[in-house]
C-alpha positions in Angstrom: -71.5 -41.4 -108.6 -68.9 -43.7 -106.5 -71.1 -47.5 -105.0 -69.3 -49.7 -102.1 -70.8 -52.7 -101.2 -70.6 -54.6 -98.1 -71.3 -57.5 -96.9 -71.6 -58.4 -93.4 -72.1 -61.9 -91.6 -74.5 -62.3 -88.4 -74.8 -65.2 -86.2 -77.8 -66.5 -84.4 -75.6 -65.9 -80.7 -75.8 -62.1 -82.2 -79.4 -62.3 -81.7 -81.4 -59.1 -80.0 -77.9 -57.2 -80.2 -77.3 -53.4 -82.3 -74.1 -54.2 -84.1 -72.5 -50.8 -85.7 -70.7 -51.5 -89.0 -68.3 -48.7 -90.2 -67.6 -47.2 -93.5 -66.3 -44.6 -94.9 -68.0 -41.3 -96.4 -65.3 -39.3 -99.2 -65.1 -35.9 -99.3 -67.6 -33.5 -101.7 -70.6 -35.9 -101.4 -74.2 -34.5 -101.8 -76.1 -37.1 -101.6 -75.9 -41.0 -100.2 -78.2 -43.6 -101.0 -77.9 -46.5 -98.9 -79.8 -50.0 -100.5 -79.5 -53.5 -98.1 -80.6 -57.0 -98.5 -80.4 -60.3 -97.0 -81.9 -64.1 -97.4 -85.8 -63.5 -96.5 -85.8 -60.0 -97.0 -89.1 -60.1 -98.6 -90.9 -61.6 -95.9 -92.9 -59.6 -93.5 -90.2 -57.6 -91.3 -92.4 -58.4 -88.1 -91.2 -61.0 -85.9 -93.5 -63.9 -85.6 -93.7 -67.7 -84.4 -92.3 -67.9 -88.1 -88.5 -68.7 -88.0 -87.2 -66.0 -90.6 -84.7 -63.1 -90.7 -85.6 -59.5 -89.3 -82.8 -57.2 -89.4 -83.2 -53.6 -88.7 -81.5 -50.2 -90.3 -80.3 -47.0 -88.5 -77.7 -44.8 -89.9 -75.3 -42.8 -87.5 -73.4 -39.4 -88.6 -69.5 -38.8 -88.7 -70.3 -37.4 -85.4 -71.9 -40.7 -83.9 -75.4 -38.9 -83.6 -78.8 -40.2 -84.9 -79.4 -39.5 -88.3 -82.5 -41.6 -88.4 -84.4 -45.6 -88.6 -87.1 -46.7 -90.1 -86.7 -50.4 -88.5 -86.8 -52.9 -91.2 -89.7 -51.9 -93.0 -87.6 -49.7 -95.4 -84.5 -51.3 -97.1 -83.6 -48.5 -99.3 -82.6 -44.6 -97.4 -81.5 -41.6 -99.7 -80.2 -38.7 -97.3 -79.2 -35.0 -98.9 -79.2 -31.3 -97.4 -82.3 -31.5 -99.5 -84.4 -34.2 -99.0 -84.1 -37.4 -96.8 -86.3 -40.2 -96.7 -88.7 -39.7 -94.1 -87.4 -41.1 -90.4 -83.9 -39.8 -91.9 -82.8 -36.2 -91.2 -82.3 -33.8 -94.3 -78.5 -33.0 -93.9 -75.3 -32.3 -95.1 -73.2 -35.2 -95.5 -69.6 -35.0 -94.1 -67.0 -36.7 -94.4 -65.6 -39.3 -92.2 -66.5 -42.7 -90.8 -70.1 -43.3 -90.7 -72.2 -46.1 -89.2 -74.6 -48.6 -89.8 -76.8 -49.6 -86.6 -77.5 -53.6 -87.9 -80.1 -54.6 -86.1 -80.3 -58.6 -85.2 -84.2 -58.8 -84.2 -84.2 -62.3 -85.5 -81.8 -64.1 -86.5 -82.8 -67.8 -88.1 -79.9 -71.0 -86.7 -77.5 -70.5 -89.4 -77.2 -67.2 -89.7 -77.8 -64.5 -92.3 -75.3 -62.5 -94.5 -76.4 -59.1 -95.2 -75.7 -57.0 -97.9 -75.2 -53.0 -97.8 -75.0 -51.1 -101.1 -74.3 -47.5 -100.8 -74.3 -44.7 -103.5 -72.3 -41.6 -103.3 -73.2 -38.7 -105.5 -71.0 -36.0 -105.6 -71.5 -32.1 -105.7 -70.5 -30.5 -108.8 -71.3 -27.1 -110.4 -74.8 -26.6 -112.0 -77.8 -24.5 -112.9 -80.3 -24.8 -109.9 -83.8 -23.1 -111.1 -86.1 -21.8 -108.3 -88.6 -19.5 -106.9 -87.4 -16.6 -103.8 -90.9 -15.1 -103.4 -93.2 -16.7 -102.8 -96.7 -16.8 -100.2 -98.9 -19.2 -98.9 -102.4 -19.1 -97.0 -100.2 -18.0 -94.1 -100.4 -14.6 -95.4 -102.4 -13.5 -98.3 -101.3 -16.5 -100.8 -104.0 -19.6 -101.5 -102.2 -22.4 -101.5 -101.4 -24.2 -98.4 -97.3 -24.8 -97.7 -97.6 -28.3 -98.6 -99.6 -27.5 -101.9 -96.8 -24.7 -103.1 -94.1 -27.4 -102.6 -95.7 -29.4 -104.5 -96.5 -27.5 -107.3 -93.1 -26.0 -107.3 -91.4 -29.9 -107.9 -93.7 -30.5 -110.5 -92.5 -27.6 -112.4 -89.4 -28.9 -112.1 -87.5 -26.0 -109.6 -84.6 -27.3 -107.7 -85.4 -24.8 -104.7 -88.3 -22.6 -103.5 -88.2 -20.0 -101.1 -91.4 -19.4 -98.9 -91.9 -15.8 -97.7 -95.2 -15.2 -96.5 -95.3 -11.4 -95.1 -94.1 -10.8 -91.6 -94.6 -14.6 -90.5 -91.3 -15.4 -89.8 -91.1 -19.8 -89.7 -90.0 -20.1 -86.3 -90.3 -23.8 -85.1 -92.2 -24.7 -88.4 -91.3 -27.6 -89.8 -91.7 -27.2 -93.5 -92.6 -29.9 -96.5 -90.1 -32.0 -98.1 -90.4 -33.1 -101.5 -87.5 -35.2 -103.9 -85.5 -33.0 -105.8 -86.5 -29.2 -104.5 -85.5 -27.9 -101.6 -87.4 -25.6 -99.7 -85.8 -22.8 -97.7 -87.6 -20.8 -94.8 -88.1 -16.8 -95.5 -90.0 -13.7 -94.5 -90.9 -10.9 -96.2 -90.5 -8.2 -93.5 -93.4 -6.0 -95.1 -93.8 -2.5 -94.3 -96.1 0.2 -95.7 -92.8 1.9 -97.0 -91.1 -0.7 -98.4 -90.8 -4.7 -98.4 -87.6 -6.6 -97.6 -87.0 -10.8 -97.9 -85.2 -11.8 -95.5 -83.5 -15.7 -96.5 -82.5 -18.6 -94.7 -83.5 -18.3 -90.6 -86.5 -19.1 -88.4 -86.3 -16.1 -86.9 -84.3 -13.2 -88.6 -84.6 -10.0 -85.8 -86.8 -10.2 -82.5 -89.9 -8.0 -81.4 -92.3 -6.9 -83.8 -92.9 -6.3 -87.5 -95.0 -3.2 -86.9 -92.8 -0.5 -86.9 -93.1 3.3 -87.7 -89.9 4.8 -87.9 -86.7 4.2 -90.2 -84.3 3.5 -87.4 -86.9 0.5 -86.1 -86.6 -0.6 -89.4 -83.2 -0.4 -89.4 -82.7 -2.4 -85.8 -84.6 -4.9 -87.6 -82.1 -5.0 -90.5 -79.0 -4.9 -88.7 -80.3 -7.6 -86.5 -80.9 -10.0 -89.3 -77.0 -8.9 -91.0 -76.5 -10.5 -87.6 -77.5 -12.9 -87.3 -76.8 -14.4 -90.6 -80.2 -13.9 -92.7 -79.7 -12.3 -97.0 -81.5 -9.8 -97.3 -83.1 -8.7 -100.7 -84.3 -5.1 -101.4 -87.6 -6.3 -103.0 -89.5 -4.4 -106.0 -87.9 -1.1 -106.0 -90.0 0.8 -108.2 -93.2 -1.0 -107.7 -96.2 1.3 -108.7 -98.6 -0.2 -106.2 -95.8 -0.7 -103.3 -92.4 1.0 -103.9 -89.2 1.4 -101.8 -90.1 5.1 -100.1 -87.4 4.6 -97.5 -84.5 6.1 -97.9 -81.6 4.0 -99.5 -78.6 5.3 -97.2 -78.0 3.1 -94.5 -80.5 -0.1 -95.7 -78.3 -3.4 -95.3 -79.1 -5.6 -98.4 -77.2 -8.3 -100.1 -79.1 -8.1 -103.5 -82.2 -6.4 -104.9 -85.3 -7.6 -106.5 -85.4 -6.0 -110.3 -87.5 -8.5 -111.5 -91.1 -9.1 -109.5 -93.9 -11.0 -111.2 -94.4 -10.7 -115.2 -91.9 -8.5 -117.0 -93.5 -5.3 -117.5 -92.1 -1.3 -116.9 -92.0 -1.4 -112.9 -88.8 -4.5 -113.9 -87.4 -2.1 -116.0 -87.2 0.8 -113.9 -85.8 -1.5 -111.5 -83.2 -3.1 -113.6 -82.1 0.5 -114.8 -81.6 1.3 -111.1 -79.1 -1.8 -110.6 -77.6 -0.9 -113.9 -76.6 2.7 -112.7 -75.6 0.8 -108.9 -73.0 -1.2 -111.1 -71.8 1.7 -113.2 -71.3 3.9 -110.0 -68.9 0.6 -108.7 -71.2 -1.1 -106.5 -71.1 -4.5 -106.5 -74.8 -5.4 -106.2 -76.4 -9.7 -107.1 -79.9 -8.7 -109.1 -82.6 -11.5 -108.1 -86.0 -12.2 -109.4 -89.1 -14.2 -108.1 -92.8 -14.4 -109.2 -94.4 -13.1 -105.4 -96.6 -15.8 -106.0 -99.8 -15.6 -104.5 -102.3 -17.5 -106.7 -103.1 -18.2 -110.0 -105.8 -16.4 -112.1 -108.3 -18.5 -114.8 -105.4 -19.7 -117.3 -102.2 -18.8 -115.6 -99.9 -20.2 -114.2 -97.3 -17.7 -112.4 -95.5 -19.3 -110.6 -91.2 -19.3 -111.1 -92.0 -16.7 -113.2 -89.7 -15.2 -113.2 -87.2 -18.3 -112.7 -83.9 -17.2 -110.7 -81.1 -20.0 -111.6 -78.1 -20.3 -109.6 -74.9 -21.9 -109.7 -73.9 -23.9 -106.9 -72.1 -27.1 -106.5 -75.3 -28.6 -103.8 -78.5 -28.3 -103.8 -78.6 -27.7 -100.5 -79.8 -24.3 -98.6 -76.3 -22.9 -97.9 -75.1 -23.8 -101.5 -77.7 -21.8 -102.7 -78.3 -18.5 -100.8 -74.4 -18.7 -101.1 -74.8 -18.6 -104.7 -77.5 -15.5 -104.3 -75.2 -13.6 -102.1 -72.0 -13.8 -104.5 -74.5 -13.0 -107.4 -73.8 -16.2 -109.3 -76.9 -15.6 -110.4 -79.1 -15.6 -114.3 -82.9 -14.4 -114.2 -85.1 -15.7 -116.8 -88.9 -15.8 -117.6 -89.7 -19.4 -116.8 -88.1 -22.2 -115.5 -87.7 -23.6 -119.4 -87.2 -20.8 -121.6 -84.0 -19.2 -122.8 -81.2 -19.5 -120.5 -77.5 -17.2 -120.8 -74.4 -18.6 -119.7 -71.5 -16.3 -119.6 -68.0 -16.9 -119.2 -64.4 -14.7 -119.4 -62.0 -17.3 -118.9 -62.5 -19.4 -116.2 -64.8 -16.7 -114.0 -68.9 -17.6 -114.6 -71.6 -14.6 -113.5 -70.7 -13.2 -109.7 -66.6 -13.3 -110.3 -64.2 -10.9 -110.8 -61.4 -11.7 -113.3 -58.0 -9.4 -114.5 -59.0 -7.4 -117.5 -56.7 -7.2 -120.2 -56.2 -5.8 -123.8 -58.0 -9.0 -126.1 -60.0 -10.5 -123.2 -63.1 -11.8 -124.4 -66.5 -12.8 -123.0 -68.1 -16.0 -124.2 -72.2 -16.5 -124.3 -73.9 -19.2 -124.8 -77.7 -18.8 -125.3 -79.9 -22.0 -125.3 -83.1 -22.4 -126.6 -83.4 -18.6 -128.1 -86.2 -17.4 -129.6 -86.5 -16.2 -133.4 -86.2 -12.1 -133.4 -85.2 -11.9 -129.8 -82.0 -9.6 -129.2 -78.9 -10.1 -126.9 -77.3 -7.4 -125.7 -73.8 -7.0 -124.1 -73.7 -4.3 -121.7 -70.5 -2.6 -119.4 -70.6 0.4 -118.0 -70.8 2.3 -121.1 -74.1 1.0 -122.4 -74.6 -1.9 -125.2 -71.6 -2.4 -126.9 -72.5 -5.6 -128.6 -76.0 -6.6 -130.4 -77.0 -10.5 -131.7 -80.5 -10.5 -132.8 -81.5 -14.4 -133.4 -82.3 -15.7 -136.9 -83.6 -18.8 -136.2 -85.1 -20.8 -132.7 -81.9 -22.2 -131.2 -79.1 -22.2 -129.4 -76.2 -19.8 -130.2 -72.1 -19.4 -129.3 -71.3 -16.2 -129.4 -67.7 -14.4 -128.2 -67.2 -10.9 -128.0 -64.2 -8.6 -127.2 -64.2 -6.7 -124.1 -63.3 -3.1 -124.4 -62.9 -2.0 -120.4 -62.8 -2.3 -116.7 -65.9 -2.8 -114.4 -68.2 -5.2 -115.3 -69.7 -7.1 -118.2 -73.4 -8.8 -118.6 -75.7 -9.4 -121.0 -79.5 -9.7 -121.0 -81.7 -10.5 -123.9 -84.9 -8.1 -124.9 -88.2 -8.7 -127.4 -91.2 -7.6 -128.5 -94.5 -8.9 -127.8 -96.7 -9.5 -130.7 -100.0 -7.9 -130.9 -101.8 -10.5 -129.6 -99.6 -10.8 -126.7 -99.2 -6.6 -126.3 -103.1 -7.6 -125.7 -103.1 -9.9 -123.0 -100.6 -7.7 -121.5 -102.6 -5.1 -121.4 -105.3 -6.9 -120.0 -103.5 -8.4 -117.3 -102.1 -4.9 -116.2 -106.1 -3.7 -116.7 -106.7 -5.6 -113.2 -103.6 -4.6 -111.4 -102.2 -1.6 -112.8 -104.5 0.1 -114.7 -102.8 3.2 -115.5 -100.0 1.2 -117.5 -102.8 -0.9 -119.1 -103.1 2.0 -121.5 -99.8 2.6 -122.4 -97.6 1.2 -124.9 -96.1 -1.9 -124.4 -92.0 -1.5 -124.3 -89.1 -3.6 -125.6 -89.3 -5.9 -122.7 -86.4 -8.6 -121.0 -86.5 -11.9 -121.4 -83.6 -12.9 -119.7 -80.7 -11.0 -117.7 -77.2 -12.4 -116.3 -75.1 -11.3 -113.3 -71.9 -9.4 -114.0 -68.7 -10.6 -114.5 -66.5 -7.8 -113.0 -63.3 -6.7 -114.6 -60.4 -5.5 -112.2 
């Protein structure tokens, strides 16, 4: 963080003028806060017969375009691509000469000095937590968009993607909440398969209601041309699997973990791993497919997708998803895996050579949970946590291709009972089957070339 203080003098003869005060914004700024003060600034900001100073505030970006204004009612303003103070646009903070609009509405005869304190918060790579698959009452969810975003922020999520069935968000202004980026999406829902499309108001023209594979592919191609991130949803789901052919379908990632962990997700993880073995670089993501909670459940962000990004903006988050800079975990507060090979992190590639090691940091690992290190030949290293805690592990790599990690665990008798009760209402057939070892966290690969 860097701070800048600007002292600006206004004389009586400048009253009723808009004055422009320039300042330089450095590169790589994620958020900018501006606070201003002056003598008498505690008084009511509206002009009255009382002699006082009234200084309005506005802001122009590096292009000279309005960012926003709230007159003199608001003395502290925050600007970011995630969320900005009401009355100001949320936007990327580009470097260059920005300008403060100093509104000299009313000035005392002796003039006034205004102090502008500016703080720059810089971009930095870190893990951001979010949910990529949610529904509201604009399809078959229970919560309004405002309630959903508020719930996401309360759970500590850094981002959320709203993906109502077949309802794009063209012309819709989404709610803002400090610290939580809200990204537009739509779940293109067909009786033969579901796809999430991220990042656009209107990813395709025409209707969702198509009956042929070729019509579906037309929507699919158009979404790609417009720049949407496309995700193949829950392809092995027992209720709504992917029934179209895979050949010729464009997708940037696959949702291998949909809602609470169960057999369907294990099947999807295996299918994804088979794609990796064939040499395909396919990012794996997860989403809660949130619709509502039932009694004591809290299903939002179960699972949670963590993306490694330098900025909590839509562009940075979607870029991380497309590049596979992602880790899936059970919930916002559950076990996290950070995996590196040299300077490379998940989604990146590194040159393979003899003696190269993968360094794995696991935080909040539960006693008895098993870390598995996997490459194209299968699991080649296991570590079972002897206690609850954080662990750092280095493992020699054995071949080209890829390396990834997952954490496996067995539910206890009480957890298995709750698991079966939940399945009884949604997947009754599976409720009568044995509960297998389940996954608690999954990394995307680092590719070894």
